[in-house]
C-alpha positions in Angstrom: 0.0 0.0 0.0 1.4 3.4 -1.0 1.3 6.5 1.1 2.7 10.0 0.6 3.3 13.3 2.4 2.9 16.6 0.5 4.4 20.0 1.0 2.4 23.2 0.7 4.5 26.3 0.4 1.6 28.8 0.0 -0.8 28.8 2.9 -2.8 31.5 1.3 -4.2 29.4 -1.6 -8.0 29.5 -1.7 -9.6 27.1 -4.1 -13.1 27.0 -2.7 -15.3 28.3 -5.5 -18.4 30.4 -4.5 -20.6 27.8 -6.1 -19.2 25.2 -3.7 -20.3 27.3 -0.8 -24.0 26.3 -1.4 -23.0 22.7 -0.5 -21.7 24.1 2.8 -24.9 25.7 3.9 -25.7 24.5 7.4 -22.0 23.6 8.1 -20.3 25.5 10.9 -16.6 25.4 11.6 -15.0 25.8 15.0 -11.4 25.8 16.1 -10.2 23.5 18.9 -10.4 26.1 21.6 -12.7 25.0 24.4 -13.3 21.5 22.9 -14.5 19.0 25.6 -12.7 15.9 24.3 -14.6 13.6 26.6 -18.0 14.9 25.3 -16.8 15.0 21.7 -15.1 11.6 21.7 -18.1 9.4 20.8 -19.1 11.5 17.8 -15.5 11.9 16.6 -15.0 8.2 17.1 -18.0 7.5 14.8 -16.8 10.1 12.3 -13.2 8.7 12.0 -14.5 5.1 11.9 -16.7 6.0 8.9 -14.2 8.3 7.2 -11.3 5.7 7.4 -13.3 2.4 7.1 -12.1 1.8 3.5 -8.4 2.5 4.4 -6.5 -0.8 4.0 -4.6 -0.6 7.3 -7.2 1.2 9.5 -8.1 -0.5 12.7 -10.4 1.4 15.0 -9.5 2.0 18.6 -11.9 1.1 21.4 -14.0 4.2 22.3 -12.3 4.6 25.7 -8.8 4.4 24.2 -9.8 6.8 21.5 -11.1 9.3 24.1 -7.8 9.2 26.1 -5.7 9.6 22.9 -7.8 12.5 21.7 -7.5 14.3 25.0 -3.7 13.7 25.0 -3.3 15.0 21.4 -5.4 18.1 22.0 -3.3 18.9 25.1 0.0 18.2 23.4 -0.8 19.9 20.1 -2.7 22.9 21.4 -6.1 24.0 20.0 -5.3 26.7 17.6 -4.7 24.4 14.6 -7.5 22.0 15.1 -10.7 22.4 13.1 -14.1 20.7 13.3 -17.0 21.0 10.8 -20.5 20.4 12.2 -23.8 20.0 10.5 -27.1 19.3 12.1 -25.4 19.0 15.5 -23.0 16.2 14.3 -19.3 16.4 13.3 -19.0 15.9 9.5 -15.3 16.8 9.2 -12.2 17.0 11.4 -8.7 18.3 10.9 -6.0 17.6 13.5 -2.8 19.4 13.1 0.2 20.7 15.1 3.0 23.1 14.7 6.5 21.9 14.1 8.8 24.9 14.0 7.3 27.2 11.5 5.4 24.5 9.7 1.8 23.2 10.1 1.7 19.4 10.1 -1.7 18.2 9.1 -1.9 14.7 10.7 -5.6 13.9 10.3 -8.1 15.1 7.7 -11.4 13.2 7.9 -14.7 13.9 6.2 -17.9 11.7 6.5 -18.1 9.7 3.2 -21.5 11.2 2.2 -20.0 14.7 2.6 -17.0 14.2 0.4 -16.8 16.4 -2.7 -19.1 18.9 -1.0 -16.3 21.3 0.1 -16.0 20.3 3.7 -12.4 19.0 3.4 -11.3 22.1 1.4 -12.9 24.4 4.0 -11.1 22.6 6.9 -7.8 22.6 5.1 -8.0 26.3 4.0 -9.1 27.4 7.5 -6.2 25.5 9.1 -3.7 26.9 6.6 -5.0 30.4 7.4 -4.8 29.9 11.1 -1.2 28.5 10.7 -0.2 31.5 8.6 -1.7 33.9 11.2 0.4 32.1 13.8 3.6 32.6 11.8 3.9 29.3 10.0 5.3 29.6 6.5 4.4 26.1 5.1 2.5 22.9 5.7 3.0 19.2 5.4 0.0 17.0 4.7 1.3 13.9 6.3 0.9 10.2 5.5 -2.0 10.1 3.1 -3.1 7.0 1.2 -2.1 7.5 -2.4 -5.2 8.0 -4.4 -7.3 8.4 -1.2 -9.7 11.3 -0.5 -7.1 13.3 1.5 -4.6 12.9 -1.4 -7.2 14.0 -3.9 -7.8 17.1 -2.0 -4.2 17.8 -1.0 -2.9 17.8 -4.6 -4.8 21.1 -5.2 -2.7 22.8 -2.5 0.6 20.9 -2.2 3.1 18.8 -4.1 4.4 15.3 -3.1 7.4 15.5 -0.9 7.9 11.9 0.3 6.5 8.5 -0.7 6.2 5.4 1.5 5.2 1.8 1.0 3.6 -0.3 3.7 4.0 -4.0 3.1 2.6 -7.0 4.9 2.7 -10.7 4.7 0.2 -13.1 6.3 1.8 -15.4 8.9 0.4 -18.9 8.9 
């Protein structure tokens, strides 16, 4: 299975067309400030399970383990570069990123499958890029995306491949 990371040197790129905004009606976006990880964990767990179910190496964590990991990541990474898209009271998209020097590292970008191609991922990515730029970052890395997967399809509009990886496995009898 092939993965890649991409490098974005222009955090100011905006590709969201005005016509795409109609698909975003009813979607609100919030940063990570004030997130209650314990309260959000069940709905984010469902979101990530659905968003990554088709990924070949995805194995969901138990809900309690996920809640602990989410809380730890939010504390370690800070809230300013996290983004959550909500529609009808439920998360429909999530971007988890952190700062590494003067770069934003986008570690997780997940959109509910039925919301793909509706602009949610672009909105999350562009808002995180803008927040990173405001915080003094000069570039971004979109890390470890499945080649040909939804994140890669979105990232290629903002970034260029920087590194490629192969994950191999063999069944043990």
